[in-house]
N, C-alpha and C positions, 0 to 999 in steps of 0.2 A: 643190690643194684640190678642183677640179672632178672630177678623176679619182677622188679618195676618195669624194666624194658620189655618184658614179655607180656605185660598187662596192657591189652589193647584199649581197654576203657580208660586207664590212667593216661595213656599217650594221647587219646582223643580229648580228654578233659583239659590237658595242657596245651595242645596244639590248635584245637578248633577255635578258641577265642582269639588267638593270635592271627590265624588265617582269616577270621571274620573281619577283624580290625584292618588287616592289610588289604583285603578285598574292598572294604568300604572306603578306605583312604586313598589307595593307590590304583588297584586294578579296575574298579568300577569307573572312576573318572577317565581312565585311559580308554575304556570301551565306549564311554559316552562321547568322548572327543572324536574318536574314529567314526562313530555313528553320525555325529553332527557334520562331519566333513563331507558327507554326501548330500548336503542340503544347501540351497541358496537361502541364506538367512542373515538378517542384520542383528540378531540377538534379542529383538523385541517383538517383531511381528510374527505371524505364523510362518514356520519354515516350509519351504517348497523343495521337494525331492528333485535333485538335479543329477543324480548318478555320479559319474566320474568327471563332471564338468570342472569342478574346482581343481582336481589333480591335473587335468589337461591344461588349464590356464596356468597352473603353477609351473609345469614343465616348460611353458613358453615364456615365463616371466624372468627377465634377466636378473632381477633383484634376488630371486631364489638362488641362482648360481653364485652371485656375489656374496650373499649371506652365508652360503655353505662354504665357500672359499675362505671367508673371514673366520668362520668357526674352526676350520681345519688349521689355519694359520695361528689362531689363538691357542689351540690345543698344542701345536708344535712348540710354541714359545713356552708354555707351561711345562711340557715334558723336558725340554732341553735345559731351561734355566731353573725351574722350581725343583724338579727331581735331581738334576745335576748338581746344583749348589747344595741342596739338602744332603746329598750323598757325601760330598766333600766335607761338609761341616760335621756330619755324623762320624765319618771315618777319622777325622782329626780328633774328635772328642773320645774316640776309642783308644787313643794313645795315652797311657798313664803319665807320660812326661809333660802333657799339656796342663798348665796350672789353671786353677779356678774353673774346673770343668763343670761343676754344679751351677755356678753362676751363668756360664755361657748356655747351658742347657735351658735354663729358665728364660734367659734373655732372648734366645732365638724364637721362643714361642709367644713372646709379647705381641707381635703384630696380629696373630691369630685371635687374640682376645678382643681386639678392637672391632667395632662394627664396620660394615662395608661403607656406611656413610662417612664415618670418621676417617677411614683410610683414604677414601676418594677426596674428601675435603683437604686432607693433608697433602696429597699429591697434586691437587688442583693448585695449591700455592706453590709447590715445588716446580710445576710446569709453567707457571705464569710467565708470559713472554717479557714482562717489564721488570719484575722484581723477583722472579723465581730463582731458586737456588742453582739449578742447572745452568741457566743462561749466565747468571752472575759468576759461576765457577769458570765458565769458558772465558768470560770477560776478564777475570782475575789473571788467567794464564795467557792473556793476549790473543785468544783464538777468536776469529771472526766467524763464529758458527752459531749465531743466535737463531732459535727456532720458536715458532708458535706451535708448540707440541700438540695441543688438542684441537687446533683449528686448521691444521695442515692435512690434506687428504693422504699425503705420502707417509705420515708417521703417527696419525691419531690412533689407529688400531693398535700399533705396537706400544704406544704410550699407555693405552688403557690395559693392555695385556701385562705390562710390567708392574702395574699396580696390583693386579691379581697375583702375579708371581710373588711379590713382597708380602701381600696379605695372607696368602695361603701356605707360605713356605713352612711355617711352624708346624702345621699338621703333617706335611710330608716328612719333615725332619723327625718328628716324634715317632712316626711309623717306622721309618728306616732305622733310626737309632734303636728302637725297641727290637727290631729284627736282628740287628747286629749284636745286641746284648744277649739275645737268646742263643747265640752260637757258643758252645762250650769252649773254655779257654784251652783245652787240650789240643784242639785243632790248630790253633795258632802256635802253641808250644811245639807241636810236632813239626810244623812247617819251619819254625826257627831252627830246630835241631837239624833239619835237612838243608839248612843254609839259605832259606828264603829271607829276603829283606822285607821291609814294611810295605813297599809298593806291591811286591809279589803276594804277600799275605792278603792284602786288601783285594787285589784283582783276581787272584787264583783260589782263594779260600773263602773269605767273608762274603763278597758279593755273589758268587755262584750259590752259596748256601741259603741266601735269602731271596731266591727267585720268586717264591710265592708272595713275598712282601712287595717286591717290585711290580708284580702283577696287579695287586690292589692299588698301588700308587699310580700306575699307568691308567687303570680304569678311571680313577678319580680325576686325573689330570686331563685325559682326552675327553671324557664326557663333560667335565666341567668347562672345557674350552669350547666344545660344540654348542652347549646350551647357555653360554655366558650371556648375562643380561644386565644385572644390577650395576656393574661398573660403567657400562655404556650409558645407561639411563641417567646416572648421576653426573658423569663427566662430559659426555659429548651429545647426549640425546640421539644417539645413532648417527651423528654427523661427523664432520661436515658433509652435508648431503646425505648419502647413504653409505659412506666409506667405512663406518664402523657398525653396520647392521650385522646381526647374526640371526639365525632362524628364530631364536626366542624373541628377539626384538621385533622381527618381522611378524611373528604371531601376535604380539601385543599391538603393533601398529595396525594390522589388518582387522583384528577383532574389536579393538576399543577406540581407535582413532578415526578410521575411515568407515567403520560400520559394516565390515564384511566378515561376520563372525564365522560363517561356514568356511570361507576361504582361510581364515586364521586357524581353524581346526584342522584343515588339510595341511597347512604348514606345520602345525604341532605334530600331526601324525608322521610326517616325513622326518621331523626332528627325533621322535621316538624311534623310528626305524634306523636312523643313523647311529643313535646311541646304542641300540641293541646290537647292531652290526659290529660296531667298534668293540663292544664288550665280548661278543662271541669270538671275534678274531683274536683278541688278546688272550682269552682263555684257551683258545685252540693252539696258538703258537707258543704260549708260555706254559703249557701243561707239563707238569713234571711229577715224578714219583714222590710220594710223601716221605719226608726224612724225619726219623725219630732220633732225638739226641739222648 
């Protein structure tokens, strides 16, 4: 193994093809998007260089700030509910006293197997103001709190966000549960000998030991919230009005609906900057020493 790791030709033979594919699929399109953001272009005719004009207009556009705010709110909902509920479920299934643990582990991942379209169609029926399950449930309990969940500017974004919470929770649960299972049993046994109860074991032993796992989950949740698109496209079309616009939806709208491709690329560049900033901050503040079990 040491001989292989010291062979620079072997390392290059394995890494260069991967780097080439990564550059071709990910890095090159990003560079091209940033380049096109400096042009006044409709995507069809000859582009005209305009410098920072698109960025200047973007910073004066109220929709940019609304879309950024919506992305942050979407990310907060994912962090609180998706990661929070996944943690509770994973910790519960770590308890040997819970019956049918294998069944529940499989059941929690079922939503993640469904496509985004299927998940959105399911919740479109659940949110229906006339025969939807939520409104019918309120009606059954005698509560006069009927809502048009997807057509109300006050709750449309949150309604869409909770679809993403339900749909992606299986991934977060699997990652957190795998992290918990990687912690050796002797740590829990030592805590029990010292008199710790189950709550203390979970909060003082298990969760701190999987800090790197939570770092990955946070990056997935926050960047996923900032660049959310497919759920809005299927459920609300970015509406009502622009109440559920995110930067990704704003990019699509600018580039392919109103024919401002260069402006859409500028929005996409700002989206990339926000995601990179969020990832950098998470890695910086959650940096920890490597733990070897």
